[in-house]
Legacy VTK file of the C-alpha trace (Angstrom):
# vtk DataFile Version 3.0
C-alpha trace
ASCII
DATASET POLYDATA
POINTS 474 float
5.482 118.927 85.169
2.615 120.847 83.192
4.371 122.081 79.669
3.695 125.680 81.011
5.323 127.158 77.921
2.865 125.482 75.770
0.125 127.121 77.832
1.613 130.372 77.084
1.823 129.732 73.425
-1.700 128.766 73.409
-2.639 131.774 75.220
-0.969 133.956 73.138
-2.449 132.401 69.728
-5.893 132.945 71.805
-5.100 136.392 72.141
-4.235 136.967 68.671
-7.486 135.443 67.281
-9.628 137.674 69.349
-8.260 141.231 68.599
-5.688 142.593 66.686
-2.977 144.036 69.175
-0.769 147.108 68.708
0.607 149.704 71.113
-1.488 152.486 69.277
-5.193 152.412 68.873
-7.329 154.401 66.542
-9.360 156.727 68.823
-12.495 156.030 66.929
-11.705 152.243 67.088
-10.990 152.525 70.991
-14.132 154.878 71.447
-16.528 152.465 69.494
-15.018 149.283 71.013
-15.403 150.458 74.588
-19.056 151.739 73.778
-19.450 147.967 72.683
-17.813 146.423 75.613
-20.259 143.401 76.868
-21.498 143.385 80.384
-21.136 139.944 81.450
-24.654 138.457 83.110
-24.340 135.487 84.963
-27.660 133.343 84.538
-29.736 131.724 87.226
-27.698 128.750 88.187
-29.567 126.570 90.869
-27.388 125.316 93.919
-28.684 122.640 96.205
-26.770 121.089 99.216
-27.992 117.614 100.159
-27.828 116.264 103.531
-24.767 114.525 103.066
-22.881 117.342 101.933
-22.742 117.237 98.183
-23.340 120.528 96.547
-24.621 120.783 93.139
-24.260 124.043 90.746
-26.914 123.367 88.137
-27.736 125.118 84.782
-30.796 124.096 82.542
-29.569 124.096 78.775
-32.191 122.774 76.273
-30.246 123.580 73.120
-28.577 120.214 72.817
-29.785 116.807 74.221
-26.387 116.313 76.306
-25.853 116.334 80.032
-22.569 117.573 81.280
-20.860 117.092 84.623
-17.710 117.807 86.380
-17.456 116.504 90.146
-14.464 118.633 91.942
-12.781 117.080 94.767
-10.607 118.706 97.719
-7.616 116.749 96.784
-4.395 117.578 94.897
-0.575 117.562 94.535
-0.294 120.320 97.814
-2.131 118.142 100.053
0.389 115.168 99.375
3.188 113.941 101.969
6.656 114.062 100.472
6.567 109.999 100.815
3.299 109.782 98.710
3.913 112.204 95.683
2.538 111.298 92.747
-0.386 109.421 94.509
-3.075 111.955 93.243
-2.441 111.456 89.984
-2.260 107.537 89.825
-5.431 107.503 92.163
-7.759 109.999 89.696
-6.413 107.518 86.708
-6.894 104.220 88.320
-10.407 105.696 89.726
-11.387 105.888 86.156
-9.912 102.720 84.845
-9.714 100.155 87.419
-12.948 98.849 87.197
-15.513 98.467 90.098
-16.814 95.882 92.662
-19.310 94.967 90.053
-17.903 95.718 86.646
-14.203 94.843 85.412
-12.419 97.495 83.670
-12.870 95.832 80.173
-16.779 96.049 80.903
-16.648 99.942 81.896
-14.674 100.427 79.081
-17.097 98.702 76.664
-20.183 100.362 78.378
-18.731 103.728 77.804
-17.618 103.085 74.393
-21.176 101.945 73.398
-22.870 104.968 74.914
-20.288 107.118 73.341
-19.868 108.566 76.917
-16.798 110.842 77.832
-15.235 110.175 81.403
-12.157 111.985 82.123
-10.025 112.571 85.426
-7.868 115.616 86.427
-5.667 115.942 89.096
-4.654 119.491 89.948
-2.693 121.200 92.899
-5.702 121.859 95.484
-8.371 120.910 93.212
-9.321 117.716 90.995
-12.153 116.744 89.037
-13.816 113.900 87.407
-15.594 115.134 83.952
-18.381 113.144 82.050
-20.458 114.125 79.328
-23.157 111.866 77.556
-26.615 112.036 75.542
-29.712 112.905 77.561
-31.218 109.470 76.217
-28.786 107.464 77.938
-28.614 109.405 81.283
-29.682 106.705 83.579
-26.980 104.263 82.222
-24.374 106.721 82.120
-24.901 108.032 85.681
-25.129 104.308 86.918
-21.710 104.082 85.634
-20.386 107.383 86.802
-21.455 106.509 90.369
-20.558 103.210 90.457
-16.709 104.447 89.718
-17.167 107.194 92.361
-18.678 104.814 95.193
-17.011 101.501 94.465
-13.978 101.377 93.048
-11.670 98.364 92.507
-8.009 99.564 91.672
-7.515 96.695 89.369
-3.975 95.434 89.759
-3.266 94.961 85.979
-4.331 98.684 85.110
-2.384 100.097 88.114
0.406 98.257 86.860
0.226 99.736 83.243
-0.630 103.229 84.741
2.721 103.139 86.775
4.669 101.990 83.908
3.548 104.947 82.022
4.401 107.272 84.762
7.930 106.211 85.281
8.335 106.320 81.521
6.985 109.963 81.819
9.703 110.514 84.425
12.608 109.194 81.972
11.323 111.690 79.210
10.466 114.888 81.210
14.051 116.239 80.640
13.519 116.279 76.744
12.424 120.210 76.329
14.425 122.932 77.893
11.611 125.341 78.559
10.205 122.758 80.540
13.114 121.935 82.656
13.501 125.803 82.975
10.108 126.236 84.489
10.293 122.964 86.764
13.495 124.139 88.277
12.671 127.910 88.455
9.724 126.873 91.168
11.991 124.461 92.927
14.465 127.392 93.215
11.663 129.560 94.400
9.608 127.473 96.550
12.476 125.141 97.361
12.477 121.612 96.533
10.520 120.005 99.554
7.688 122.114 98.880
4.761 120.412 97.343
4.507 123.583 95.059
7.896 122.312 93.404
8.415 118.959 94.272
7.962 115.985 91.734
7.043 112.216 92.203
9.879 109.808 91.566
10.377 106.540 90.146
10.688 105.345 93.955
7.348 106.944 95.060
5.365 105.623 92.053
6.522 101.989 92.821
5.219 102.129 96.198
1.676 103.134 95.316
-0.413 99.798 95.504
-4.029 98.771 95.996
-3.595 98.903 99.761
-2.642 102.799 99.707
-4.929 103.663 96.853
-7.845 102.048 99.063
-6.356 104.216 101.933
-6.300 107.298 99.953
-10.027 106.706 98.923
-11.227 106.282 102.493
-9.244 109.557 103.536
-10.357 111.796 100.589
-13.585 110.695 99.183
-16.511 111.763 100.779
-19.822 113.760 99.174
-19.080 116.657 101.589
-16.048 116.883 100.009
-17.397 117.249 96.379
-18.803 120.258 94.774
-20.646 119.172 91.209
-21.287 121.394 87.853
-24.056 120.257 85.729
-25.747 121.499 82.631
-28.666 119.337 81.109
-31.720 119.689 79.128
-33.961 118.809 82.310
-35.628 120.910 85.009
-33.364 121.077 88.183
-35.883 118.712 89.653
-35.808 116.240 87.141
-32.155 116.168 87.388
-32.319 115.904 91.028
-34.842 112.853 90.566
-32.333 111.299 88.480
-29.313 111.276 90.683
-30.905 111.130 94.310
-31.003 107.283 93.887
-27.330 107.114 93.548
-26.448 109.401 96.530
-29.171 109.370 99.008
-27.648 106.680 100.869
-23.981 107.847 100.719
-23.433 109.102 104.167
-19.819 109.276 104.448
-18.229 112.178 105.776
-14.668 113.351 106.233
-13.178 116.753 108.143
-12.057 119.366 105.766
-8.569 119.143 104.890
-5.971 121.839 106.570
-3.922 123.889 103.974
-0.182 122.849 103.276
2.576 124.293 104.803
2.814 128.055 104.375
5.072 129.422 102.111
7.512 131.806 103.032
8.275 134.870 100.818
11.326 135.957 100.180
12.546 138.194 97.550
15.979 137.391 96.551
18.270 137.230 93.197
19.902 134.362 91.896
20.857 133.083 88.578
21.313 129.462 87.681
22.495 127.353 84.471
21.688 123.908 83.626
23.501 122.563 80.746
21.619 121.119 77.979
22.769 120.924 74.323
21.099 122.829 71.735
20.951 126.014 69.512
18.546 127.911 72.032
18.404 128.459 75.619
15.564 128.505 77.769
14.779 131.441 79.873
12.406 131.732 82.998
13.035 134.860 85.526
10.687 136.095 87.854
9.885 135.943 91.882
7.016 135.544 94.200
3.663 137.192 93.386
0.708 137.570 95.328
-2.387 136.012 97.158
-5.794 135.706 95.958
-7.098 138.971 97.580
-4.672 141.342 97.328
-6.213 144.799 97.383
-4.460 146.010 94.347
-4.970 142.830 92.319
-6.755 144.375 89.357
-4.211 146.990 88.727
-1.335 144.429 88.780
-3.432 142.386 86.474
-3.511 145.223 83.841
-0.077 146.029 84.760
1.215 142.442 83.684
-0.631 142.595 80.557
0.976 145.513 79.515
4.382 144.290 80.749
4.381 140.854 78.872
1.126 139.402 79.126
1.495 138.374 75.441
3.938 138.548 72.637
2.034 140.960 70.681
1.279 144.337 72.211
3.102 144.174 75.262
6.571 146.248 76.309
8.697 142.737 76.393
7.130 141.290 73.679
7.210 144.267 71.287
10.807 145.082 72.385
12.479 141.438 72.266
10.578 140.154 69.217
9.311 143.463 66.940
12.253 145.897 67.490
15.475 143.348 68.401
14.103 140.139 66.817
15.625 138.080 69.496
12.921 135.887 70.384
9.462 134.164 68.560
7.442 133.946 71.645
7.322 135.321 74.919
4.929 135.722 77.930
4.298 136.438 81.542
2.188 135.505 84.398
1.423 137.052 87.716
-0.195 134.657 89.996
-2.908 135.001 92.760
-3.006 131.693 94.572
-4.315 130.724 97.759
-0.660 130.971 99.191
1.698 133.219 97.332
1.776 132.542 93.487
4.610 133.217 91.238
5.089 136.062 88.815
7.683 134.823 85.569
8.501 135.980 82.100
9.325 132.902 79.791
10.998 132.648 76.634
13.541 130.947 74.242
16.246 132.738 72.464
19.539 131.512 70.425
22.616 130.971 72.716
24.344 133.952 70.953
21.480 136.510 72.603
20.772 135.203 75.999
22.877 137.708 78.019
20.863 140.464 76.013
17.548 138.888 76.122
18.317 138.630 80.133
19.570 142.560 80.353
16.608 143.730 77.932
13.962 142.404 80.194
15.547 143.775 83.532
15.919 147.111 81.817
12.461 146.810 80.355
11.140 146.153 83.851
13.032 148.892 85.527
11.760 151.469 83.024
8.160 150.168 83.566
8.011 150.076 87.050
9.318 154.131 86.858
6.230 154.687 84.636
8.697 155.389 81.776
6.507 156.437 78.699
3.248 154.548 80.013
0.433 155.764 78.048
-3.448 155.510 77.616
-3.302 153.911 74.511
-1.141 151.433 75.698
-3.535 150.659 78.836
-6.676 150.586 76.513
-4.961 148.391 74.443
-4.312 146.110 77.570
-7.718 146.334 79.012
-9.407 145.415 75.742
-7.615 142.188 75.347
-8.325 141.272 79.111
-11.974 142.031 78.751
-12.312 140.125 75.364
-10.450 136.817 76.841
-13.104 137.168 79.800
-16.187 137.273 77.598
-14.912 134.866 75.147
-14.118 132.390 77.704
-17.681 132.085 78.850
-19.506 131.389 75.651
-20.635 127.863 76.698
-23.108 127.260 79.541
-21.033 124.774 81.175
-18.175 127.057 81.377
-19.959 129.482 83.168
-21.506 127.158 85.771
-17.927 125.502 86.148
-16.472 129.232 86.765
-19.178 129.992 89.216
-18.476 126.773 91.140
-14.703 127.626 91.617
-15.403 130.870 92.642
-17.420 129.355 95.390
-14.551 126.886 96.163
-11.895 129.660 96.374
-14.163 132.140 98.287
-14.971 134.633 95.381
-18.206 136.596 95.937
-20.911 134.963 93.280
-20.701 137.779 90.913
-17.344 137.926 90.625
-17.221 137.848 86.906
-19.112 141.128 86.463
-17.034 142.629 89.604
-13.895 141.526 87.609
-14.887 143.082 84.592
-15.926 146.370 86.587
-12.818 146.559 88.359
-10.676 146.008 85.369
-12.398 149.028 83.428
-12.166 151.327 86.371
-8.246 151.200 86.859
-6.566 154.221 85.519
-3.092 155.001 84.337
-2.138 156.574 87.456
-3.409 153.451 89.418
-0.962 151.383 87.348
1.956 153.753 87.790
1.426 153.937 91.584
1.332 150.039 92.045
3.929 148.644 89.922
6.941 149.410 92.209
5.149 147.427 95.141
5.206 144.158 93.421
8.000 143.993 90.805
11.609 143.654 91.748
13.813 143.492 88.523
17.084 143.533 90.539
15.758 140.592 92.602
14.741 137.959 90.292
15.486 134.752 90.009
16.829 133.429 86.809
16.969 130.091 85.150
18.697 129.103 82.055
18.695 125.841 80.295
21.204 126.039 77.625
24.641 125.080 76.452
27.508 127.228 78.576
30.331 127.502 76.064
27.611 128.810 73.304
26.387 131.337 75.415
27.822 134.480 74.301
29.282 137.123 77.081
28.237 134.487 79.890
30.819 136.164 82.224
28.254 139.420 82.026
25.967 137.245 84.098
27.243 138.036 87.548
26.628 135.358 90.351
26.087 132.563 87.577
25.860 129.361 89.194
25.918 125.754 87.502
22.938 123.647 88.725
22.775 120.058 87.893
19.861 118.706 85.904
17.283 117.334 88.394
16.906 113.498 87.208
13.865 113.375 89.329
LINES 1 475
474 0 1 2 3 4 5 6 7 8 9 10 11 12 13 14 15 16 17 18 19 20 21 22 23 24 25 26 27 28 29 30 31 32 33 34 35 36 37 38 39 40 41 42 43 44 45 46 47 48 49 50 51 52 53 54 55 56 57 58 59 60 61 62 63 64 65 66 67 68 69 70 71 72 73 74 75 76 77 78 79 80 81 82 83 84 85 86 87 88 89 90 91 92 93 94 95 96 97 98 99 100 101 102 103 104 105 106 107 108 109 110 111 112 113 114 115 116 117 118 119 120 121 122 123 124 125 126 127 128 129 130 131 132 133 134 135 136 137 138 139 140 141 142 143 144 145 146 147 148 149 150 151 152 153 154 155 156 157 158 159 160 161 162 163 164 165 166 167 168 169 170 171 172 173 174 175 176 177 178 179 180 181 182 183 184 185 186 187 188 189 190 191 192 193 194 195 196 197 198 199 200 201 202 203 204 205 206 207 208 209 210 211 212 213 214 215 216 217 218 219 220 221 222 223 224 225 226 227 228 229 230 231 232 233 234 235 236 237 238 239 240 241 242 243 244 245 246 247 248 249 250 251 252 253 254 255 256 257 258 259 260 261 262 263 264 265 266 267 268 269 270 271 272 273 274 275 276 277 278 279 280 281 282 283 284 285 286 287 288 289 290 291 292 293 294 295 296 297 298 299 300 301 302 303 304 305 306 307 308 309 310 311 312 313 314 315 316 317 318 319 320 321 322 323 324 325 326 327 328 329 330 331 332 333 334 335 336 337 338 339 340 341 342 343 344 345 346 347 348 349 350 351 352 353 354 355 356 357 358 359 360 361 362 363 364 365 366 367 368 369 370 371 372 373 374 375 376 377 378 379 380 381 382 383 384 385 386 387 388 389 390 391 392 393 394 395 396 397 398 399 400 401 402 403 404 405 406 407 408 409 410 411 412 413 414 415 416 417 418 419 420 421 422 423 424 425 426 427 428 429 430 431 432 433 434 435 436 437 438 439 440 441 442 443 444 445 446 447 448 449 450 451 452 453 454 455 456 457 458 459 460 461 462 463 464 465 466 467 468 469 470 471 472 473
């Protein structure tokens, strides 16, 4: 389970660094800031689809003698079968470390170390990738290793045993942090424990993964027409193509496109659950389903969510819970737009004695918010400025720009989506936000997940409908 609360904290810190935040902005500063709002212009990314289906997104960058590549793969947790939970993570790890038909794992490790080459896998939900970085002078050797791993994996038995051992060890320690448990159980309550959006791999599912199942997984998932590659290098595009063509021209494997997993059934219904865990603080995650990627009100919702609780400092929830009442140290929210229905949540931690107050305050703030109570232009502009600044700062490096363009294409966004995003965010008015919020936020129908010590939570009886939920040891 990703440490989502850690992500929230990093996201908040990044926001604080980028721009000072407050509810009110000096009119002169606001005017100056808006006049200097940068327009995001995408450089000319070159795109080529090979006859075998491999699609390359390329941008020349001569500033440094470095090559960066990331191969995106159409596989992930959401495509797994329940009995195969965890196989994508195992596969991505052993793919990198398990050797090839001509190189032992140790030989690959030594070659990579000698070249000071970076080679990292990542297993995601519906998109995974194999990332690499190496010096321009080592391109031929590095590409030979990279494509040997991609095309001829050996899934070494000893390395596989070690990876499985570490995964099982992770299972035994994933109930240490209350906030991680709260997020995990929130998703299981929202999507259902049998949904790939929420299920977890278990010791049983990990143990059954062997070399044969990994070979089968490779044969069913890895082919050039299921790959998209982002590349930044000092070469011209033609020079780069000449370097990789020998490694892919005879790779003619093709696979049918994957079907999207079972559709999510969106229901908005309240619940409040408590998982017993000793400690001085209680973790709180509360929310409900969000929306799909192409919702017509998307940009209004994004601004609304930023105003509500997008960060600890400057948002409604953050200002009230931290600055006014001193009940929490950090708080954040996400309103997710996914291929299927994403999730909206507000996550935080507080002392056991103030749990009920925090839950009630969040609901009250949300109710006032969707009624448009005290919404003002300064609040809107502060939120808009934070969003646009994050957008610009997230695209400082050329490789990030290429990867983002590839991701947009993968999910069906227009090629100039970055500029469109900025334009749409800047066009949202206060009236837009006021007339949109009540359609997508449901304060009386939130699912609330608490992880804490029941006997120490003050006035716990005020939480009507509270049910105790057993800790999921999986």
